[in-house]
C-alpha positions in Angstrom: -24.8 15.0 9.1 -21.7 13.9 11.0 -19.7 16.4 12.9 -16.2 16.7 11.3 -13.1 18.7 12.2 -12.8 22.2 10.6 -9.2 21.2 9.8 -10.5 18.7 7.2 -9.3 19.7 3.7 -12.2 21.0 1.5 -11.7 18.2 -1.0 -11.9 15.6 1.7 -15.0 17.2 3.1 -16.7 17.3 -0.3 -15.8 13.6 -0.9 -17.1 12.5 2.4 -20.4 14.5 1.9 -20.8 12.7 -1.4 -20.4 9.4 0.4 -22.9 10.4 3.0 -25.5 11.1 0.3 -25.2 7.6 -1.0 -26.4 6.2 2.3 -24.7 2.9 1.6 -25.0 0.1 4.2 -22.0 -0.2 6.5 -19.2 -2.3 5.1 -19.3 -4.6 8.1 -22.8 -5.7 7.2 -21.7 -6.9 3.7 -20.4 -10.2 2.4 -17.0 -9.5 0.8 -17.1 -11.6 -2.4 -20.6 -10.5 -3.3 -19.7 -6.8 -3.3 -16.1 -6.9 -4.4 -16.6 -6.5 -8.2 -19.0 -3.6 -7.8 -16.9 -1.9 -5.2 -13.7 -2.2 -7.2 -15.3 -0.9 -10.4 -16.8 2.1 -8.5 -13.4 3.0 -7.2 -11.7 3.3 -10.6 -13.1 6.7 -11.6 -11.7 8.3 -8.4 -8.1 7.2 -9.3 -7.4 10.0 -11.9 -6.5 10.0 -15.6 -4.2 7.3 -16.9 -0.7 8.3 -17.6 0.6 7.0 -21.0 3.7 4.8 -20.8 5.8 3.1 -23.4 5.2 -0.3 -22.0 2.3 -1.7 -19.9 2.1 -5.5 -19.9 0.1 -8.1 -18.0 2.3 -11.1 -16.9 2.3 -14.0 -14.5 4.9 -15.5 -12.2 5.0 -18.8 -10.4 4.0 -18.6 -6.7 3.6 -21.0 -3.8 -0.1 -21.4 -4.4 -0.2 -21.1 -8.2 0.5 -18.5 -10.7 0.4 -14.8 -9.5 -0.7 -12.2 -12.0 1.2 -8.9 -12.1 1.3 -5.8 -14.4 4.5 -4.2 -15.5 4.6 -0.4 -16.0 7.8 0.7 -17.7 8.7 4.4 -18.1 11.6 3.5 -20.4 12.6 0.8 -22.8 16.2 1.0 -21.6 17.7 -1.9 -19.5 18.7 -1.7 -15.8 15.7 0.2 -14.6 14.9 1.1 -11.0 12.1 -1.3 -10.0 9.2 -0.9 -7.6 7.3 -4.0 -6.6 3.9 -2.6 -5.7 1.1 -4.1 -3.5 -2.3 -2.6 -3.8 -4.6 -1.6 -0.9 -8.1 -2.7 -0.2 -8.1 -4.2 3.3 -6.7 -7.6 2.0 -10.3 -8.0 0.6 -10.7 -5.6 -2.2 -8.5 -4.1 -5.0 -6.6 -5.4 -8.0 -4.3 -4.2 -10.8 -7.1 -2.2 -12.3 -8.1 -0.3 -9.2 -4.4 0.9 -8.8 -3.6 1.1 -12.5 -3.5 4.9 -12.6 -1.5 5.2 -9.3 1.1 2.8 -10.6 1.3 4.5 -14.0 1.8 7.9 -12.3 4.5 6.5 -10.0 6.4 4.9 -12.9 6.2 8.1 -14.9 7.3 10.4 -12.1 10.0 8.2 -10.8 11.3 7.2 -14.3 11.1 3.6 -13.0 9.4 0.3 -13.7 6.5 -0.5 -11.4 5.3 -4.1 -11.0 1.9 -4.4 -9.5 1.3 -7.7 -7.8 -2.3 -9.2 -7.8 -2.0 -11.3 -4.6 -4.9 -13.5 -3.6 -7.6 -11.9 -1.5 -9.5 -12.7 1.7 -11.8 -14.2 2.8 -11.3 -16.8 0.1 -7.7 -17.2 1.3 -6.5 -16.2 4.7 -3.3 -15.0 6.4 -0.5 -15.8 5.6 -1.3 -16.7 2.0 -1.0 -13.1 0.7 2.2 -12.6 2.7 3.7 -15.8 1.1 2.7 -14.6 -2.4 4.1 -11.2 -1.9 7.5 -12.5 -0.7 7.6 -15.0 -3.6 6.7 -12.4 -6.1 9.4 -10.0 -4.9 12.0 -12.8 -4.9 11.0 -13.9 -8.4 11.1 -10.4 -9.8 14.6 -9.9 -8.4 15.8 -13.2 -9.7 14.5 -12.4 -13.2 15.5 -8.8 -13.2 17.7 -8.8 -16.3 14.9 -10.4 -18.4 12.5 -7.7 -17.2 15.1 -4.9 -17.9 15.4 -4.2 -14.2 18.5 -3.4 -12.1 18.7 -6.2 -9.5 20.6 -3.8 -7.2 17.8 -1.2 -7.3 14.6 -3.0 -6.3 12.1 -1.3 -3.9 8.8 -2.4 -2.4 5.8 -0.1 -2.0 2.2 -0.3 -1.2 -0.8 1.5 0.2 -2.9 0.5 3.3 -3.1 -3.3 3.3 -0.5 -3.2 0.5 1.7 -1.1 2.7 1.5 -3.8 5.3 2.6 -6.4 2.8 5.4 -4.3 1.6 6.7 -3.8 5.1 6.5 -7.5 5.8 8.3 -8.3 2.6 11.1 -5.9 3.6 11.4 -7.6 7.0 11.8 -11.0 5.4 14.1 -9.7 2.7 16.8 -9.0 5.3 17.5 -12.8 5.6 15.7 -14.3 2.6 16.5 -11.7 0.0 16.5 -9.8 -2.2 18.4 -6.9 -0.9 16.0 -3.9 -1.2 16.9 -0.4 -2.1 13.9 1.2 -0.4 10.4 0.7 1.0 7.6 3.2 0.5 4.5 2.8 2.7 1.4 4.8 2.0 -0.7 4.9 5.3 0.2 1.3 6.0 -1.7 -1.1 8.2 1.1 -1.7 10.8 -0.8 -3.3 13.7 -3.7 -5.6 13.3 -3.6 -6.6 17.0 -4.8 -3.3 18.6 -7.3 -1.0 17.1 -7.2 1.4 20.1 -4.7 4.1 19.2 -5.7 7.8 19.6 -6.3 8.1 15.9 -8.5 5.0 15.8 -10.7 6.4 18.6 -10.7 10.0 17.3 -11.6 9.0 13.7 -13.6 5.9 14.4 -16.5 7.3 12.3 -17.2 10.1 9.8 -13.8 10.1 8.0 -14.3 7.4 5.4 -12.4 4.4 6.8 -14.0 3.5 10.1 -12.9 1.5 13.1 -15.7 -0.9 12.6 -14.7 -1.5 8.9 -11.1 -2.1 10.0 -12.3 -4.7 12.5 -14.3 -6.3 9.6 -11.2 -6.3 7.4 -9.2 -7.9 10.1 -11.9 -10.6 10.6 -11.8 -11.4 6.8 -8.0 -11.6 6.7 -7.0 -13.5 9.9 -8.1 -17.0 10.9 -8.1 -15.9 14.5 -7.5 -12.7 16.5 -4.3 -14.2 18.0 -2.7 -14.0 14.5 -2.7 -10.3 14.9 0.2 -10.7 17.3 2.4 -12.2 14.5 4.8 -9.7 12.9 3.8 -10.9 9.5 0.4 -9.5 10.3 1.5 -6.6 12.4 5.0 -5.4 11.4 4.9 -2.8 14.2 5.2 -5.8 16.6 8.4 -7.1 15.1 11.1 -7.3 17.8 14.0 -6.2 15.5 13.7 -3.5 12.8 17.4 -3.0 12.2 19.0 -3.3 8.7 15.8 -2.3 6.8 16.2 -0.2 3.7 15.6 3.6 3.5 12.0 4.2 4.1 9.3 6.7 3.1 6.1 6.7 5.1 3.2 9.0 4.2 0.2 9.3 6.5 -3.1 11.3 6.5 -4.2 13.5 9.4 -7.7 12.1 9.6 -7.0 8.4 9.2 -7.5 5.8 11.9 -4.3 4.2 10.7 -2.2 7.3 11.2 -0.8 6.6 14.7 0.3 3.1 14.0 2.0 4.1 10.8 3.8 7.0 12.5 4.8 4.7 15.4 6.3 2.3 12.9 8.3 5.2 11.5 9.6 6.1 15.0 10.6 2.5 15.7 12.5 2.3 12.3 14.3 5.5 13.1 15.2 4.2 16.6 16.6 1.1 14.9 18.9 3.2 12.8 16.9 3.0 9.5 16.9 6.2 7.4 13.2 7.3 7.5 11.3 10.1 6.0 7.8 10.6 7.5 5.3 13.0 6.1 1.8 13.6 7.5 -0.6 15.2 4.9 -2.8 17.7 6.8 -6.5 17.6 6.3 -6.3 14.3 4.3 -8.2 11.0 4.9 -7.3 7.4 4.3 -6.8 6.3 0.7 -6.2 9.9 -0.6 -3.3 8.7 -2.7 -5.2 5.9 -4.3 -8.0 8.4 -5.0 -5.7 10.9 -6.7 -8.6 11.9 -9.0 -10.4 13.3 -6.0 -7.4 14.8 -4.1 -4.7 17.1 -5.3 -2.6 15.9 -2.5 -2.7 12.4 -4.0 -0.6 13.6 -6.9 1.6 15.6 -4.6 2.3 12.4 -2.6 3.1 10.4 -5.7 5.5 13.1 -6.7 7.1 13.0 -3.3 7.5 9.2 -3.5 8.9 9.5 -7.0 11.5 12.1 -5.8 12.4 9.8 -3.0 13.0 7.0 -5.5 15.0 9.1 -7.9 17.3 10.2 -5.0 18.4 6.6 -4.3 22.1 6.1 -4.9 23.0 4.5 -8.3 24.2 0.9 -8.5 27.6 0.4 -7.0 27.6 3.5 -4.8 
């Protein structure tokens, strides 16, 4: 059995030991499209019980490469709702509205908001920057159609986990000049730097903690046409030269996550640029603990923290 830190949370240890027992082949030996459906279906039971909401609706919006599906989760039937445009995780390769359905339901319920989960196209069928372009287009369309969706155009946030956190961060960077004006960004253990996979956390947690360094290299290879694209800030927001004038930001990380250090470095750079930042590291946790809230009590705690952050945003006109 792998040697793991004694600081690892008991729930994380139990989950990892269950994964060890499956003895599944390493992700980097697989062909992404062939395993996507089975992998996504297997992840759904870990996401917790679905939260009932008064309105859940599957819709589409026009995008630069064809229609983009999205799912709307409304906690209220009243107009002018706080909106959260959500981008799911999955390494740019896996994930969809269904794998993150329960997370988005819980976030909408706790925040008393409307969450709009965007089903951007996945790699390797499409490569960078297609998912970036779709994420930007979806956010702009949602903002432009806010009244018809019962949303407040002055209170639109972006959020995402892992690869989705990367997309949310990149959308926020572009929104400074291309719009819409965002009220907040929430990044759950985001991929912030696809150029370098050599941080202290990458090396310390390269194996035995769920997400591995080798798997992240595989995800990067599926997403980027060439390694040089990892230097582009649309792939690695940590490498953007200017982070000023971004909206208030919440970043949540996990102690035993290879992505921990780059996400926390992004938080420090935002703070240095004058952006209001709240950074919380969840001790003992591993990557994807929020998406797997059915396995981890801290997943629900993190959603409640994100919801409280959203509820504390100033009202329109303040």
